[in-house]
C-alpha positions in Angstrom: 0.0 0.0 0.0 1.3 3.4 -0.8 2.1 5.5 2.2 2.3 2.5 4.5 6.1 2.0 5.0 5.7 -0.7 7.7 4.4 -3.3 5.2 7.3 -5.0 3.4 5.8 -8.2 2.0 3.2 -10.9 2.5 4.6 -14.4 2.4 7.6 -16.3 3.7 11.1 -15.5 2.5 12.7 -18.5 4.3 13.3 -21.9 2.8 11.4 -23.6 5.6 8.0 -22.3 4.4 6.6 -22.5 8.0 4.3 -19.5 7.7 2.2 -19.1 4.5 1.3 -15.5 5.5 3.3 -12.9 7.4 3.9 -9.2 7.6 7.3 -7.8 8.6 8.1 -4.3 9.8 10.6 -2.4 7.5 12.3 -0.6 10.4 13.9 -3.6 12.0 12.7 -6.5 9.8 10.9 -8.2 12.7 7.7 -10.2 12.3 4.6 -8.3 13.2 1.8 -10.7 12.2 1.9 -14.2 10.9 -0.4 -17.2 10.4 1.0 -20.7 10.6 -0.3 -23.8 8.7 -2.3 -24.9 11.7 -4.3 -21.7 11.4 -2.9 -20.0 14.5 -2.6 -16.2 14.2 0.2 -14.4 15.9 0.5 -10.7 16.2 2.8 -8.3 18.1 1.5 -5.2 19.9 -1.9 -5.1 18.2 -5.5 -6.2 18.5 -8.2 -7.3 16.2 -11.0 -4.8 15.9 -14.5 -4.9 14.5 -16.6 -2.0 13.1 -19.0 -0.8 15.8 -19.9 2.7 14.6 -23.5 3.8 15.4 -23.8 5.2 11.9 -23.6 1.6 10.6 -26.4 0.3 12.9 -30.2 0.5 13.3 -32.8 -1.1 15.5 -30.5 -0.6 18.5 -31.8 -2.1 21.8 -30.6 -3.3 25.1 -29.5 -7.0 25.5 -32.3 -8.7 27.4 -30.3 -11.4 29.2 -26.8 -12.5 29.8 -26.6 -14.7 32.9 -29.1 -17.3 31.6 -27.1 -17.8 28.4 -23.7 -18.0 30.2 -25.1 -20.5 32.7 -26.5 -22.7 29.9 -23.1 -22.9 28.0 -20.9 -25.9 28.7 -17.2 -25.1 28.8 -15.4 -28.4 28.0 -12.0 -29.9 28.0 -11.1 -32.1 25.0 -8.4 -33.5 22.7 -8.4 -32.7 19.0 -8.7 -35.9 16.9 -5.4 -36.8 15.2 -5.1 -35.5 11.6 -8.0 -33.0 12.0 -5.8 -29.9 11.8 -5.0 -29.5 15.5 -2.4 -31.3 17.4 -3.3 -29.9 20.8 -4.4 -32.0 23.7 -6.4 -31.1 26.8 -7.8 -27.9 25.3 -10.5 -25.8 27.0 -13.3 -24.7 24.7 -16.8 -25.3 23.4 -18.6 -27.8 21.3 -20.2 -25.9 18.4 -23.3 -28.1 18.3 -23.9 -27.5 22.1 -23.4 -23.8 21.8 -25.8 -23.7 18.9 -28.7 -24.8 21.1 -28.1 -21.9 23.5 -26.5 -19.1 21.4 -27.1 -19.9 17.7 -25.7 -16.5 16.5 -22.3 -17.6 17.8 -22.1 -20.6 15.5 -21.6 -20.8 11.7 -20.3 -23.2 9.1 -16.8 -23.4 7.8 -15.8 -23.8 4.2 -14.2 -27.1 5.0 -16.2 -30.3 4.5 -16.1 -33.7 6.2 -15.8 -36.9 4.3 -19.5 -37.0 3.7 -19.7 -33.4 2.3 -21.1 -31.9 5.6 -19.8 -28.5 6.7 -17.9 -28.3 10.0 -19.4 -25.9 12.6 -17.3 -23.0 13.9 -17.7 -20.9 17.0 -17.0 -17.1 17.2 -16.0 -16.6 20.9 -15.8 -12.9 20.5 -19.6 -12.8 20.3 -19.6 -13.8 24.0 -18.2 -10.5 25.2 -21.5 -8.5 25.2 -23.3 -11.4 26.8 -20.6 -11.7 29.5 -20.8 -7.9 30.2 -24.6 -8.2 30.5 -24.2 -11.2 32.9 -21.7 -9.2 35.1 -24.2 -6.3 35.1 -27.0 -8.7 36.2 -24.8 -10.1 39.0 -23.8 -6.7 40.2 -27.4 -5.7 40.4 -28.1 -8.8 42.5 -25.1 -8.0 44.8 -26.3 -4.4 45.2 -29.7 -5.7 46.3 -28.2 -8.1 48.8 -25.9 -5.4 50.2 -28.9 -3.2 50.7 -30.6 -6.0 52.8 -27.8 -6.2 55.4 
């Protein structure tokens, strides 16, 4: 991009080809962002942001509930099946099909298909943040009431 001197190239310049996507800073040639073949995203001193401008939204209303949704979710521990793209064992997370029954907006389908042509389900954990905030607000309101009773 013109006028953006920190972007040098996209891709890997090493013979090992470990990272199919990476961005290096021009000032010191250090990696800033890269994605490995397992799909892990690494980034230095940055965050991922999403558009949230009121000018892009309509029909704005308060979130009705948070605590009931959070209480119904089932955080799990699991091992990824061998050869399914993840080598990690004893991982904390969610099962998409279980989340879908409680919070369907948080679940979508990937582009990848299983051996029968079915789409794999994905979970967008960032969608939990507003619901977690609402749950904390509900708990605070309950605590405030209890404090007032003593």
